[in-house]
C-alpha positions in Angstrom: -0.1 0.0 -0.2 1.0 3.6 -1.1 1.1 6.0 1.8 1.3 10.3 0.9 3.7 12.3 2.7 1.5 15.1 3.4 4.1 17.3 4.5 6.9 16.7 1.9 3.4 17.2 -0.9 2.4 20.8 0.7 6.7 22.0 -0.3 7.4 20.2 -3.2 7.7 22.8 -5.9 4.9 22.5 -8.8 6.1 23.2 -12.3 6.0 26.2 -14.3 2.6 27.5 -14.5 0.6 27.1 -18.0 -1.1 29.1 -19.5 -3.1 26.2 -21.4 -4.2 24.9 -17.8 -5.2 28.2 -15.9 -7.0 28.5 -19.5 -8.9 25.4 -18.7 -9.6 26.2 -14.9 -11.7 29.5 -16.0 -13.5 27.5 -18.5 -14.4 24.6 -16.3 -15.6 27.3 -14.0 -17.3 29.4 -15.7 -19.0 27.1 -18.6 -19.8 24.2 -16.2 -21.7 26.0 -14.1 -24.8 26.8 -16.2 -25.0 23.5 -15.8 -26.2 24.0 -11.9 -29.7 25.7 -12.9 -30.3 23.0 -15.6 -29.9 20.5 -13.7 -32.0 21.9 -10.7 -34.6 22.4 -13.2 -34.5 18.7 -14.7 -35.0 17.4 -11.0 -37.3 19.8 -9.8 -35.9 21.0 -6.8 -35.4 24.7 -6.0 -32.5 26.6 -7.5 -31.8 27.8 -3.8 -29.7 24.4 -2.6 -30.7 22.0 -5.2 -28.0 19.6 -6.8 -27.5 22.2 -9.2 -26.1 24.6 -7.5 -23.8 22.3 -5.1 -22.1 21.2 -8.5 -21.5 25.0 -9.1 -20.4 25.9 -5.5 -17.9 22.7 -5.8 -16.3 24.0 -9.2 -13.3 26.1 -8.2 -11.9 23.6 -5.4 -13.0 20.6 -8.2 -10.8 22.3 -10.5 -8.3 23.1 -8.6 -7.8 19.5 -7.3 -7.7 17.9 -10.3 -5.0 20.5 -11.9 -2.9 20.3 -8.7 -3.3 16.9 -7.9 -3.6 14.9 -11.7 -2.5 17.0 -13.6 0.9 17.6 -12.6 0.4 21.6 -10.8 1.8 20.2 -7.6 0.7 21.6 -4.3 3.7 24.1 -3.9 2.1 27.4 -4.1 -1.5 26.2 -2.7 -1.3 28.4 0.5 -2.1 25.5 2.5 -0.4 26.3 5.7 -1.8 28.8 7.8 1.5 31.0 8.8 -0.4 32.0 11.7 2.4 33.4 14.0 4.0 35.5 11.2 0.5 37.0 10.1 -1.9 37.6 13.0 -2.4 40.9 12.1 -3.7 40.2 8.6 -5.9 37.2 10.0 -7.3 39.9 12.1 -7.7 42.7 9.4 -9.4 39.6 7.5 -11.7 38.4 10.0 -13.1 42.1 10.7 -12.9 43.5 7.6 -16.3 42.8 6.3 -18.8 42.6 9.8 -17.2 46.4 10.2 -17.8 47.8 6.3 -21.2 46.1 6.1 -22.6 47.2 9.6 -20.9 50.7 8.6 -22.7 50.1 5.1 -26.1 49.5 7.5 -25.5 52.9 9.9 -24.9 54.9 6.6 -28.1 53.4 5.3 -30.1 54.2 8.3 -29.3 57.3 8.6 -30.7 58.3 5.0 -33.8 56.4 5.3 -32.8 53.3 3.0 -32.9 51.0 5.7 -34.9 51.3 9.4 -34.7 48.7 12.0 -37.3 46.5 13.3 -38.7 48.1 16.3 -37.8 44.5 18.2 -34.3 44.0 16.5 -32.2 42.4 19.1 -28.3 42.3 18.9 -27.8 39.2 20.2 -30.1 37.8 17.5 -28.7 39.1 14.8 -25.3 37.7 16.2 -26.1 34.7 16.7 -27.7 34.4 13.7 -24.1 35.5 11.8 -22.4 32.5 14.0 -25.1 30.0 13.4 -24.5 30.3 9.7 -20.7 30.7 10.1 -20.2 27.1 9.8 -22.1 26.3 6.6 -20.4 29.6 5.0 -16.7 28.2 6.2 -17.3 25.2 3.7 -18.8 27.4 1.3 -16.0 29.7 1.3 -13.4 26.7 1.3 -14.9 25.8 -1.9 -14.6 28.7 -3.4 -11.4 30.3 -2.2 -9.4 26.8 -2.7 -10.3 27.6 -6.5 -9.7 31.5 -6.5 -6.9 32.4 -4.1 -5.9 28.6 -3.5 -5.1 28.2 -7.2 -5.9 31.1 -9.7 -3.9 33.7 -7.9 -0.5 31.7 -7.4 -0.5 30.2 -11.1 -1.3 33.7 -12.3 1.3 34.9 -10.3 4.0 32.2 -11.4 3.2 32.9 -14.8 4.4 36.2 -14.6 1.0 38.0 -14.6 1.6 41.4 -12.6 0.1 41.6 -9.3 -2.8 44.3 -10.0 -3.5 42.6 -13.4 -3.8 39.2 -11.5 -6.1 40.3 -8.8 -8.2 42.4 -11.6 -8.5 38.6 -13.7 -9.6 36.9 -10.7 -12.2 39.1 -9.2 -13.9 39.0 -12.7 -13.7 35.5 -13.1 -15.3 35.3 -9.6 -17.8 38.0 -10.1 -18.8 36.1 -13.5 -19.1 32.6 -11.8 -21.3 33.9 -9.7 -23.8 35.0 -12.6 -26.0 31.3 -12.8 -27.8 32.0 -9.5 -27.4 35.8 -8.9 -31.0 36.0 -9.3 -30.9 33.7 -5.9 -28.1 34.9 -4.5 -29.7 38.1 -4.3 -33.1 37.9 -4.0 -33.8 40.3 -1.5 -33.3 43.1 -4.2 -36.0 44.0 -6.8 -33.3 45.7 -9.2 -32.9 44.5 -12.9 -30.3 42.0 -12.9 -29.0 44.2 -16.4 -27.9 47.0 -13.4 -26.9 44.4 -10.6 -24.7 42.1 -12.9 -22.5 44.6 -14.1 -22.1 46.1 -10.2 -20.8 42.6 -8.4 -18.3 42.0 -11.0 -17.3 45.6 -10.0 -17.7 44.8 -6.4 -15.7 41.2 -6.9 -13.2 42.9 -8.8 -12.5 45.6 -6.5 -12.6 43.2 -3.2 -10.3 40.8 -5.1 -7.2 43.1 -4.7 -7.9 43.3 -1.0 -8.2 39.3 -0.7 -5.3 38.9 -3.4 -3.2 41.4 -1.2 -3.0 39.5 2.1 -2.9 36.0 0.2 0.3 37.3 -1.5 1.8 38.5 1.6 0.8 35.9 3.3 1.5 33.0 1.5 -1.4 31.6 2.9 -5.0 30.7 1.5 -6.7 30.8 5.2 -7.2 34.6 6.1 -9.5 34.6 2.6 -11.2 31.8 3.5 -11.8 33.3 6.9 -12.2 37.1 5.1 -15.6 35.4 3.0 -17.1 33.0 5.1 -17.6 36.5 7.9 -18.9 38.2 4.7 -21.4 35.7 3.8 -22.1 35.4 7.5 -22.9 38.6 8.3 -24.0 39.9 5.3 -26.8 36.8 5.3 -27.9 37.8 9.3 -28.4 40.9 8.2 -30.4 40.7 5.5 -32.3 36.7 6.0 -32.6 37.5 9.6 -36.7 38.5 10.3 -37.1 40.9 12.2 -33.5 43.1 11.9 -34.1 45.4 8.6 -36.7 46.7 6.5 -35.5 47.8 3.4 -36.9 51.1 1.6 -36.9 52.5 -2.2 -35.9 53.9 -4.3 -32.2 53.0 -3.9 -30.7 50.3 -1.4 -27.8 49.3 -3.5 -25.9 52.7 -2.2 -26.0 51.0 1.3 -26.7 46.8 0.7 -24.1 45.2 3.3 -23.2 42.8 -0.2 -20.6 43.1 -2.1 -22.3 44.9 -4.7 -23.5 48.0 -2.3 -21.6 51.5 -3.0 -20.7 51.7 0.2 -19.2 48.3 0.5 -17.1 48.8 -2.8 -16.1 52.7 -1.8 -14.7 51.2 1.8 -13.0 48.0 0.2 -11.6 50.0 -2.6 -10.0 52.6 -0.4 -8.4 49.6 1.3 -7.2 48.3 -2.0 -5.5 51.0 -2.6 -3.4 51.3 0.3 -2.3 47.7 0.0 -1.5 48.1 -3.9 0.2 51.2 -2.7 2.4 50.3 0.0 4.4 47.4 -0.1 4.6 44.6 2.6 7.3 45.2 5.1 8.1 40.9 5.3 6.4 39.3 1.7 6.2 35.8 2.3 7.1 33.4 -0.4 5.2 30.5 -1.4 7.4 27.6 -2.7 7.6 28.9 -6.5 7.7 26.6 -9.5 10.4 25.8 -11.2 11.0 27.5 -14.3 12.4 25.5 -17.3 
């Protein structure tokens, strides 16, 4: 029986980045994602939680694992090691960013009347709802981030793509991947998808700079997992939990706590600009592939 030395596997440098494999990853996650609603419709399930949506969700990690494990890309730059001690401040930032940003957006929207709090709104009930959803959202974040920041970001870096271009590509792919289920993911909004979809892609592109810079500076995918999971949990608790928020027209998207909200985009863009203009004090280098 053959045994696998996991430590050796994680440390072993992979091959030089292959543009064809990067293209395969992008084509697989974007193309096959559209099978999700088709499958849900064929089996007669609701598009929110059906087998098609499960397929769509695991495509990023599935494609990444296929290319790393079976196609020879290896795990040398996958960022699976936490590197927590050397990067505690980045973990703190990743944990706090979305809760602070989203609550700031809601506060601004409440001041101008785009949102109202229910009279019996309870902070503890909101916190409990966010905590309960954190577990499933963590698994969902792993399924996504092992693809976006665990595979695509370091593979583009290994291919020589510059930092800003790298994060922009990842952000556009990430945002476009949402399109098959965008109407369900943002079902709290009555906005037309013709205006919602482009803004979601802009939002994911902006925040991808933050995710990507922290990923490259720490050499680990786990801060991105934490940021992604916490953001989804807080947004779900704010929007989906009964007796927390009342949405008013005409333009709730200005202060929406999701990635499509103008306030969230603005705060994210500010942090992204700071990260892009300030060099890392102690940049962490993943094990880079040897080049021919």
